[in-house]
N, CA and C of each residue as an Amber inpcrd file, in Angstrom:
protein
   531
 -24.1140000 -22.1640000 -19.8010000 -23.6440000 -22.8910000 -20.9180000
 -23.1500000 -21.8380000 -21.9240000 -22.7350000 -21.1000000 -21.3840000
 -22.3070000 -20.0060000 -22.6390000 -20.8610000 -19.2040000 -21.6680000
 -21.0430000 -19.7340000 -20.3890000 -19.7340000 -19.2050000 -19.4940000
 -18.6290000 -20.0720000 -19.3830000 -17.4880000 -19.8180000 -19.9270000
 -16.0990000 -21.2260000 -19.3750000 -15.3020000 -20.2580000 -18.5210000
 -15.1040000 -21.1060000 -17.3300000 -13.6890000 -20.9670000 -16.5240000
 -12.4940000 -21.4700000 -16.8560000 -11.6940000 -20.5780000 -17.0140000
 -10.4290000 -20.3140000 -17.5580000  -9.5490000 -20.6550000 -16.8830000
  -9.4950000 -20.2920000 -15.1900000  -8.6550000 -19.9960000 -14.6020000
  -8.5010000 -19.2460000 -13.3400000  -7.5870000 -18.5480000 -12.7660000
  -7.3360000 -17.6370000 -11.5890000  -6.4530000 -16.8490000 -12.2510000
  -6.7580000 -15.2820000 -11.6480000  -5.8640000 -13.9700000 -11.9590000
  -5.6000000 -13.3670000 -10.5380000  -4.2670000 -13.2870000 -10.5420000
  -3.5810000 -12.0550000  -9.3500000  -3.5660000 -11.1090000  -9.7640000
  -3.1340000 -10.0020000  -8.7750000  -2.7030000  -8.9030000  -8.9920000
  -1.6400000  -8.4360000  -8.1710000  -0.3240000  -8.2390000  -8.2020000
   0.0910000  -7.8750000  -7.3720000   0.7940000  -6.1900000  -7.2770000
  -0.2280000  -5.7090000  -7.4550000   0.0260000  -4.0190000  -7.5380000
   0.5690000  -3.0210000  -6.6180000   0.8340000  -4.2350000  -5.5720000
   1.4220000  -3.0090000  -3.8710000   3.2020000  -3.4670000  -4.0770000
   3.6930000  -4.2540000  -5.5350000   4.5850000  -4.5860000  -5.3070000
   5.4930000  -3.8010000  -6.5910000   5.2380000  -2.7370000  -7.1640000
   6.1370000  -2.3510000  -8.1480000   7.3440000  -1.6500000  -7.8340000
   7.6490000  -0.6690000  -6.6910000   8.5490000   0.1720000  -6.3760000
   9.0310000  -0.2550000  -4.7670000   8.6960000  -1.6940000  -4.5120000
   9.3630000  -2.0880000  -3.4330000  10.8230000  -2.5290000  -3.1780000
  11.3770000  -2.5630000  -2.5580000  13.0200000  -2.6430000  -2.3870000
  13.1930000  -4.4440000  -2.9630000  13.9890000  -4.9150000  -4.2770000
  13.9850000  -5.5720000  -4.2980000  13.7310000  -7.0520000  -3.2820000
  14.1170000  -7.2240000  -2.2830000  14.1420000  -8.3450000  -1.1190000
  12.3490000  -8.2100000  -0.6980000  12.2070000  -7.3230000  -0.4390000
  10.4510000  -7.2820000  -0.5060000   9.6240000  -7.3310000  -1.0680000
  10.1660000  -6.9090000  -2.6420000   9.3720000  -7.1740000  -3.8550000
   9.5840000  -8.8350000  -3.8910000  10.5190000  -9.4500000  -3.4850000
  10.3460000 -10.9080000  -3.7800000   9.2130000 -11.7780000  -2.7520000
   9.7820000 -11.0290000  -1.6310000   8.6510000 -11.7190000  -0.4440000
   7.0610000 -11.3940000  -0.7520000   7.4030000 -10.5340000  -1.0690000
   5.4700000 -10.1590000  -1.2350000   5.1090000 -10.6760000  -2.6160000
   5.6180000 -10.7260000  -3.9590000   5.5100000 -11.5610000  -4.7060000
   5.0390000 -13.1450000  -4.5520000   6.0610000 -13.6520000  -3.5120000
   6.3930000 -15.0440000  -3.1350000   4.7670000 -15.3760000  -2.1170000
   4.4520000 -14.4590000  -1.4370000   3.1840000 -14.2890000  -0.8800000
   1.7010000 -14.0750000  -1.5200000   1.9860000 -13.6470000  -2.5600000
   0.5260000 -12.9960000  -3.5680000   0.6110000 -14.5140000  -4.0830000
   1.6850000 -14.8150000  -4.4130000   1.3900000 -16.5060000  -5.6240000
   1.1570000 -17.4080000  -4.2460000   1.5670000 -17.5570000  -3.1420000
   0.7550000 -18.4030000  -2.0760000  -0.3360000 -18.4080000  -2.1130000
  -1.3220000 -17.4160000  -1.7770000  -2.5430000 -16.9130000  -1.8220000
  -2.9620000 -17.6650000  -3.2200000  -2.8840000 -17.2930000  -4.5830000
  -3.4510000 -17.9680000  -5.8240000  -3.0250000 -18.9830000  -5.9720000
  -2.1370000 -20.0250000  -5.7030000  -1.5820000 -21.1940000  -5.1150000
  -2.9860000 -21.9340000  -4.6940000  -3.0420000 -21.0840000  -3.7030000
  -4.2850000 -22.2760000  -2.4760000  -5.4220000 -22.0130000  -3.2380000
  -6.0100000 -20.9450000  -3.6240000  -7.1420000 -20.5340000  -4.2160000
  -7.4310000 -21.3820000  -5.4820000  -6.2240000 -21.7630000  -6.1880000
  -6.3310000 -22.7840000  -7.3290000  -6.6040000 -24.1430000  -6.7670000
  -5.9120000 -24.5820000  -5.8760000  -5.7340000 -25.5880000  -5.3220000
  -7.6160000 -25.6340000  -4.8950000  -8.2380000 -24.8380000  -4.3060000
  -9.5610000 -25.0540000  -3.3660000 -10.3720000 -25.2790000  -4.6190000
 -10.0250000 -24.5180000  -6.4840000 -10.9720000 -24.8540000  -7.1840000
 -11.0780000 -25.9200000  -7.4790000  -9.7510000 -26.6470000  -7.0630000
  -9.2850000 -28.2880000  -7.7830000  -9.9010000 -29.0840000  -7.4930000
  -9.8160000 -29.0500000  -6.1130000 -10.7400000 -30.1540000  -4.8410000
 -12.1410000 -30.1060000  -5.2700000 -13.0650000 -28.9640000  -5.1490000
 -14.1290000 -29.1100000  -5.8860000 -14.4100000 -29.7940000  -7.2600000
 -13.1390000 -30.4750000  -7.9610000 -13.3590000 -30.9560000  -9.2940000
 -13.3080000 -29.7190000 -10.3280000 -13.0560000 -28.5860000 -10.8020000
 -12.9840000 -28.2480000 -11.4940000 -11.2700000 -27.4530000 -12.0430000
 -11.6020000 -28.0120000 -13.1620000 -10.1600000 -27.7000000 -14.0540000
  -9.7950000 -26.0680000 -13.6780000  -8.7240000 -26.1490000 -13.4280000
  -7.9960000 -24.3590000 -13.4620000  -6.6800000 -24.6000000 -14.3780000
  -7.1040000 -24.3750000 -15.7870000  -5.8740000 -24.3190000 -16.6930000
  -4.6020000 -23.3550000 -16.6610000  -5.4610000 -22.2430000 -16.3980000
  -4.6290000 -21.0650000 -16.2140000  -4.6960000 -20.1650000 -14.6250000
  -3.0320000 -19.8060000 -14.1890000  -3.0240000 -19.0930000 -13.3650000
  -1.9630000 -17.9290000 -13.9290000  -2.7920000 -16.6570000 -13.3930000
  -2.3450000 -15.4170000 -14.2900000  -1.8790000 -14.3770000 -13.3390000
  -0.9040000 -13.8120000 -13.5520000  -0.4910000 -12.6490000 -11.9690000
   0.7990000 -12.0730000 -12.9350000   1.6180000 -11.6070000 -12.1690000
   3.2510000 -10.9590000 -12.0800000   2.7590000  -9.8770000 -12.9210000
   3.4210000  -8.9260000 -13.5480000   3.7150000  -8.0070000 -14.5570000
   5.1360000  -7.4490000 -14.3080000   5.0570000  -6.4650000 -15.4440000
   6.6260000  -5.8730000 -15.9810000   7.3750000  -5.4580000 -15.0570000
   7.1450000  -5.4720000 -13.4320000   7.7750000  -4.6310000 -12.2110000
   8.4100000  -6.1750000 -11.5670000   7.5850000  -7.0720000 -11.4600000
   8.1160000  -8.4410000 -10.6710000   7.9840000  -9.3170000 -11.3190000
   7.9350000  -9.5160000 -12.7660000   7.9900000 -10.9370000 -13.8380000
   9.3690000 -11.7210000 -13.0630000  10.1260000 -11.1880000 -12.7810000
  11.1410000 -12.4190000 -12.4160000  11.1760000 -13.2170000 -11.4670000
  10.4050000 -12.5980000  -9.9470000  10.1480000 -13.2770000  -9.1490000
   8.9070000 -13.9580000  -9.5650000   7.9570000 -13.4250000 -10.3120000
   6.5210000 -14.1680000 -10.2530000   7.0400000 -15.3800000 -11.1190000
   8.1070000 -15.7440000 -12.1580000   8.5090000 -16.9590000 -12.7830000
   9.2800000 -17.9170000 -11.7190000  10.1330000 -17.3470000 -11.0530000
  10.6350000 -17.9460000 -10.0180000   9.3600000 -19.1790000  -8.7610000
   8.6570000 -18.2830000  -8.7710000   7.5720000 -18.9100000  -7.9500000
   6.8320000 -20.0730000  -8.4290000   6.7430000 -20.7040000  -9.6230000
   6.4210000 -21.3510000 -10.7500000   5.0070000 -22.0580000 -10.1560000
   4.0540000 -21.1830000  -9.8900000   2.7190000 -21.0930000  -9.8980000
   1.8950000 -20.5670000 -11.2580000   2.0510000 -19.4940000 -11.8550000
   1.6390000 -18.9240000 -12.6560000   1.9660000 -20.0300000 -14.4060000
   0.8700000 -19.4210000 -15.3130000   0.9570000 -20.4210000 -16.2650000
   1.1890000 -19.0320000 -17.5540000   1.2350000 -17.7240000 -17.0900000
   1.2740000 -16.5620000 -17.6000000   1.6260000 -15.4380000 -16.9670000
   2.4540000 -14.6750000 -17.7400000   2.8030000 -13.8500000 -16.8560000
   1.8620000 -12.1910000 -17.6960000   1.4790000 -11.0570000 -16.3920000
   0.5930000  -9.9850000 -17.2730000   1.3220000  -8.7500000 -17.3650000
   3.0500000  -8.8860000 -17.7340000   3.6260000  -7.7550000 -18.2280000
   3.1810000  -7.5650000 -19.4820000   3.3810000  -5.9730000 -19.3720000
   3.2660000  -5.3810000 -20.9620000   3.2970000  -3.9850000 -20.4840000
   3.6070000  -3.2530000 -19.4890000   3.3630000  -1.9530000 -19.1330000
   4.8450000  -1.3210000 -19.3910000   5.4320000  -2.0130000 -18.9450000
   7.1470000  -2.1710000 -18.9720000   7.9090000  -1.9950000 -20.3240000
   6.9680000  -2.3240000 -21.3070000   7.7740000  -2.6940000 -22.8810000
   8.1910000  -1.4650000 -22.9120000   7.4290000   0.1120000 -22.4640000
   7.8150000   1.7250000 -22.8510000   9.1920000   1.4110000 -22.0210000
   9.2840000   0.9570000 -20.6670000  10.2350000   1.1120000 -19.9550000
  10.5980000   2.6530000 -19.5270000   9.6900000   3.4540000 -19.2570000
   9.6060000   5.1090000 -18.9710000  10.3500000   5.1830000 -17.6400000
  10.4690000   6.1160000 -17.0890000  10.7950000   6.3860000 -15.6620000
  10.8090000   5.8610000 -14.6530000   9.6060000   5.5290000 -14.2950000
   8.9660000   4.4180000 -13.2120000   9.6390000   3.1460000 -13.4900000
   9.2260000   2.7610000 -14.8190000   9.8090000   1.2330000 -14.9820000
  11.2720000   0.6300000 -14.5120000  12.0420000   2.0620000 -15.2000000
  13.0120000   1.9040000 -15.5770000  14.1830000   1.9210000 -14.3500000
  13.5120000   2.7520000 -13.5720000  14.2490000   3.2730000 -12.1890000
  13.5940000   3.0360000 -10.7190000  12.2570000   3.1940000 -10.5250000
  11.6400000   2.9390000  -9.3470000  11.4420000   1.4580000  -9.0850000
  11.0310000   1.0180000 -10.0350000  10.5690000  -0.3980000 -10.3120000
  12.0130000  -1.0930000 -10.7260000  13.1860000  -0.8010000 -11.7540000
  14.0640000  -1.3850000 -11.2160000  14.5170000  -2.4180000 -12.6720000
  13.6220000  -2.2150000 -13.6660000  14.0190000  -2.6910000 -14.7950000
  15.3440000  -2.6790000 -15.4780000  15.7450000  -1.2680000 -15.5710000
  17.0980000  -0.9040000 -15.6970000  18.1290000  -1.8800000 -15.2700000
  18.1120000  -2.1350000 -13.8880000  19.0250000  -3.3130000 -13.1440000
  19.4540000  -4.5690000 -14.2270000  18.1040000  -5.3220000 -14.8370000
  17.8970000  -6.0170000 -15.1350000  18.1710000  -6.5590000 -16.9530000
  18.6270000  -5.3710000 -17.1180000  19.2080000  -4.9360000 -18.5460000
  18.6120000  -4.3480000 -19.9550000  16.5800000  -3.8650000 -18.9400000
  16.1670000  -3.3780000 -20.2630000  16.4750000  -2.2530000 -20.4640000
  16.1210000  -1.7930000 -21.3580000  16.4480000  -0.2120000 -21.6730000
  15.0970000   0.9260000 -22.3130000  15.5000000   2.1660000 -21.9320000
  14.1410000   2.7060000 -21.7340000  13.9160000   2.7120000 -23.7440000
  12.5100000   2.8050000 -24.0350000  12.0070000   2.7780000 -24.7750000
  10.8310000   3.6120000 -25.4310000  10.8040000   4.4040000 -24.2930000
   9.6660000   5.5540000 -24.4540000  10.3800000   7.2330000 -24.6920000
  10.2060000   7.9550000 -25.4930000  10.4130000   9.3560000 -25.3640000
   9.6560000  10.1320000 -25.9080000   9.6250000  11.3640000 -25.3020000
   8.9340000  12.4060000 -25.7640000   9.8530000  14.0630000 -25.8210000
   9.1480000  13.8880000 -26.8570000  10.3160000  15.7190000 -27.3270000
   9.4500000  16.9360000 -27.2990000   9.9580000  18.0500000 -26.5670000
   9.2060000  19.0400000 -26.2170000   9.8170000  20.2500000 -26.8200000
   9.3160000  21.1600000 -26.9970000   9.7140000  22.5780000 -27.3980000
   9.6780000  23.6270000 -26.5740000  10.9280000  23.9300000 -26.3980000
  11.0050000  25.1940000 -25.3210000   9.5990000  26.5360000 -25.8430000
   8.9760000  26.9460000 -24.7870000   8.1690000  28.3010000 -25.5590000
   8.4010000  29.3190000 -24.6670000   9.1120000  29.2470000 -24.1080000
   9.3000000  30.8410000 -23.1930000  10.6980000  30.6260000 -22.7900000
  11.3400000  31.4620000 -22.6180000  12.6690000  31.7270000 -21.3840000
  12.6950000  32.9400000 -20.6390000  12.8390000  33.0110000 -18.8960000
  12.9950000  33.7810000 -18.7580000  13.9930000  34.7370000 -19.0480000
  13.8640000  36.2710000 -19.0480000  15.3360000  37.2410000 -19.2870000
  16.3610000  36.6600000 -18.5110000  16.3980000  36.7720000 -17.0710000
  17.4360000  36.2930000 -16.5080000  18.2230000  34.9090000 -16.6640000
  17.1360000  34.0820000 -17.8770000  17.7660000  32.8000000 -17.9420000
  17.6640000  31.8330000 -16.3860000  16.6320000  32.3440000 -15.6980000
  16.3220000  31.7070000 -14.1920000  15.3430000  29.8890000 -14.5000000
  14.7490000  30.7280000 -15.8710000  13.5470000  29.2110000 -15.5270000
  13.3890000  29.1200000 -16.8960000  12.7670000  27.9750000 -17.8410000
  12.1000000  28.5330000 -19.0710000  10.6130000  26.9520000 -18.8580000
   9.9320000  27.2460000 -19.9980000   8.6790000  26.6840000 -20.1720000
   9.0280000  25.8820000 -21.2370000   8.4880000  24.4790000 -21.5180000
   8.2040000  23.8470000 -22.8050000   6.7960000  23.5970000 -22.5880000
   6.3640000  22.8380000 -24.1090000   5.2470000  22.7220000 -24.0820000
   4.5330000  20.9020000 -24.1910000   5.5820000  20.5240000 -23.0770000
   4.8980000  19.3050000 -22.6880000   4.3270000  19.0350000 -21.0900000
   3.3760000  18.6900000 -20.8380000   3.0980000  18.7610000 -19.4800000
   2.9440000  17.8190000 -18.9690000   1.7340000  17.0870000 -18.1060000
   1.7020000  15.4590000 -17.3660000   0.8480000  14.9890000 -18.3950000
   0.1510000  15.8820000 -19.6790000  -0.7600000  14.7430000 -20.1020000
   0.1570000  14.0110000 -21.2420000   1.3650000  14.7480000 -21.3230000
   2.1020000  14.2530000 -22.7480000   2.6900000  13.3850000 -21.7290000
   3.9990000  13.2980000 -20.8020000   4.9060000  12.6530000 -20.2660000
   4.1870000  12.0350000 -19.2350000   3.1120000  12.0660000 -18.6960000
   2.7430000  11.3150000 -17.7380000   3.4420000  11.7970000 -16.3650000
   2.8720000  10.6990000 -15.1320000   2.8040000  11.6470000 -13.9880000
   2.5940000  10.7520000 -13.1160000   3.4110000  10.1000000 -12.1650000
   3.1670000   9.1710000 -11.2420000   3.8590000   9.3570000  -9.7220000
   3.3110000   9.3800000  -8.7730000   4.0060000   9.5140000  -7.4000000
   5.1560000   8.9800000  -7.1370000   5.3320000   7.9010000  -7.5380000
   6.6480000   6.7140000  -7.2330000   7.4300000   6.6870000  -8.5890000
   7.0060000   7.8200000  -9.6270000   8.2030000   8.1740000 -10.6040000
   8.8650000   9.0830000 -10.6640000   7.8770000  10.3930000 -10.1530000
   8.4810000  11.6380000 -10.3330000   8.4050000  12.2410000 -11.3020000
   9.0490000  13.4340000 -11.3760000   9.1440000  14.3500000 -12.8840000
   9.8550000  13.7450000 -13.9570000   9.6290000  13.7140000 -15.1880000
  10.3300000  13.1010000 -16.1530000  11.6800000  13.4350000 -16.4100000
  12.7320000  13.2030000 -17.2440000  13.9040000  13.0300000 -17.2540000
  14.6720000  13.6890000 -18.5730000  15.5230000  15.3070000 -18.3980000
  15.7940000  15.6570000 -19.6490000  16.9500000  14.8510000 -20.3280000
  16.8330000  14.5300000 -21.0360000  18.0050000  13.5450000 -21.7600000
  19.0270000  14.5460000 -22.4220000  19.1570000  15.1600000 -23.2750000
  20.2320000  15.6410000 -24.4180000  20.5010000  16.9960000 -23.5710000
  20.3520000  17.5900000 -22.3400000  20.9770000  18.7490000 -21.7180000
  21.1800000  19.0480000 -20.4810000  22.3470000  18.7500000 -20.2510000
  22.6260000  18.2860000 -18.6530000  22.9000000  19.3650000 -17.8870000
  22.7830000  20.7960000 -18.5890000  22.5900000  22.1160000 -18.1970000
  21.2490000  22.6090000 -18.0320000  20.6340000  21.5690000 -17.8550000
  19.1020000  21.9020000 -17.3870000  18.0140000  20.6110000 -16.8730000
  17.2620000  21.0330000 -15.9990000  16.4360000  19.7880000 -15.6480000
  15.0300000  20.2290000 -15.1540000  14.2090000  19.3550000 -15.2270000
  12.9850000  19.3560000 -15.1340000  12.6690000  19.8810000 -13.5940000
  11.5880000  20.6590000 -13.4980000  11.5560000  21.4760000 -12.1940000
   9.9350000  21.3130000 -11.6130000   9.2290000  20.8830000 -12.7180000
   7.8710000  21.0120000 -12.3840000   6.6210000  20.3750000 -13.5100000
   5.9800000  20.2200000 -13.6180000   4.8790000  19.6780000 -14.6580000
   3.2660000  20.8040000 -14.2390000   2.5450000  21.4290000 -15.2450000
   1.0860000  21.4000000 -14.9090000   0.7560000  20.8130000 -16.0880000
  -0.7130000  20.5610000 -16.3960000  -1.3600000  19.8400000 -17.5130000
  -0.5590000  20.0900000 -18.4900000  -0.3910000  21.1040000 -19.2310000
   0.3980000  21.1270000 -20.3760000   1.4720000  21.7090000 -20.5200000
   2.0700000  22.0680000 -19.4080000   3.6610000  22.8670000 -19.8370000
   4.3510000  22.1210000 -18.6380000   5.9050000  22.0430000 -19.0290000
   6.6930000  21.4270000 -17.9460000   7.7600000  22.7370000 -17.7750000
   8.3690000  22.8520000 -16.6880000   8.9900000  24.2310000 -16.2320000
  10.7610000  23.8120000 -16.2330000  11.2570000  24.2810000 -16.5580000
  12.8470000  23.6640000 -16.5340000  13.5740000  24.6650000 -15.6390000
  14.6560000  24.1390000 -15.1460000  15.5180000  24.7880000 -14.3560000
  16.9520000  24.7620000 -14.4670000  18.1460000  26.0320000 -14.3380000
  19.1580000  25.7210000 -15.0400000  19.8170000  24.7600000 -13.6140000
  20.8830000  23.7340000 -14.0550000  21.5740000  23.0020000 -13.0320000
  22.3100000  23.9500000 -12.1070000  23.0760000  24.8520000 -12.7860000
  23.6420000  25.8020000 -12.1190000  23.7450000  26.9240000 -12.4890000
  24.4350000  27.9030000 -11.7930000  24.1210000  29.1480000 -12.3220000
  25.1660000  29.5260000 -13.6300000  25.7070000  28.7030000 -14.1540000
  26.7750000  28.9770000 -15.0860000  26.1710000  28.2500000 -16.4630000
  24.9540000  27.6730000 -16.2830000  24.4970000  27.1780000 -17.1750000
  24.1960000  28.2640000 -18.5400000  23.7060000  26.8960000 -19.6620000
  24.1000000  27.9080000 -20.8160000  22.6630000  28.1720000 -21.3400000
  22.2890000  29.2200000 -21.6040000  20.7340000  29.5400000 -21.7230000
  19.9730000  28.7240000 -22.8900000  18.7420000  28.0670000 -22.6340000
  18.1370000  27.3480000 -23.8170000  17.6380000  28.5610000 -24.5600000
  17.0460000  27.9760000 -25.9540000  16.4770000  29.2550000 -26.6120000
  14.8730000  28.8300000 -27.0540000  13.8660000  29.6570000 -27.1070000
  12.5800000  29.4030000 -27.6170000  12.6770000  28.5270000 -29.1040000
  11.9570000  27.6460000 -29.0160000  12.1590000  27.0940000 -29.9080000
  13.0270000  25.4610000 -29.9510000  13.8850000  25.6430000 -29.0730000
  14.6440000  24.4650000 -28.6010000  14.2850000  23.3770000 -28.2390000
  14.1720000  21.9470000 -29.3060000  13.8120000  21.2250000 -28.8980000
  14.5620000  20.2660000 -28.2390000  13.8370000  19.4770000 -26.4230000
  14.2620000  18.7760000 -25.8770000  13.6870000  17.5640000 -25.7800000
  14.5760000  16.5350000 -25.6830000  14.1780000  15.1060000 -24.9860000
  13.8440000  14.3710000 -23.9720000  12.5970000  13.9450000 -22.9880000
  12.4000000  13.4810000 -22.3760000  12.4830000  12.0030000 -22.1830000
  12.7380000  11.3350000 -21.3810000  11.9650000   9.9190000 -20.6420000
  10.6460000  10.3520000 -19.8040000   9.6030000   9.8240000 -20.2560000
   8.5210000  10.6900000 -19.4330000   8.4920000   9.6620000 -18.0330000
   7.6510000  10.2710000 -16.7490000   7.8170000   9.2620000 -15.8080000
   7.2340000   8.6260000 -15.6100000   5.7720000   8.0640000 -16.6430000
   5.1460000   7.1400000 -16.4260000   4.0350000   7.1780000 -17.6390000
   4.1530000   5.8950000 -18.5130000   3.7040000   5.7720000 -19.3070000
   2.3030000   4.7900000 -19.6730000   2.2080000   4.2380000 -18.8090000
   0.8520000   3.2750000 -18.2080000  -0.4510000   3.4250000 -17.9020000
  -0.5650000   4.3910000 -18.7010000  -1.7750000   4.8540000 -17.8610000
  -3.1740000   5.5400000 -18.9650000
């Protein structure tokens, strides 16, 4: 008497970083299962007003199946590195909307490495996304993460040295956690 059935929900969590053709095929397969579940419930005389699934990584394919009444997209609103590159949202005109600034806290005397104060607690990490991307300094790149620090390395032996206190702009690897 206090419970109302509103619909069915699917989840295609295995599709985000698949190649486009495989992502489309897996989304269609998943939505076929969801449609079959919806039809089985309707056959028992129960209305199914909502069919929800999809996400930021496959919303375009999810719209094309014609099964859903709503899309569960949300994490991609920040369009971090995983969403923008690994999941391909950048190919559909999305722009990165999540940035983290970090401060250089130490630089090796020989200029071979530097450390900044943003680790995976700040910039996120996911095995599909990899390391965050340094945006404003093409002479240095992210080489590693610990919980609270970011390791940087020069992109070439001629890279100009970083200075302690320098502010750097990063695209986080993954912010949807």
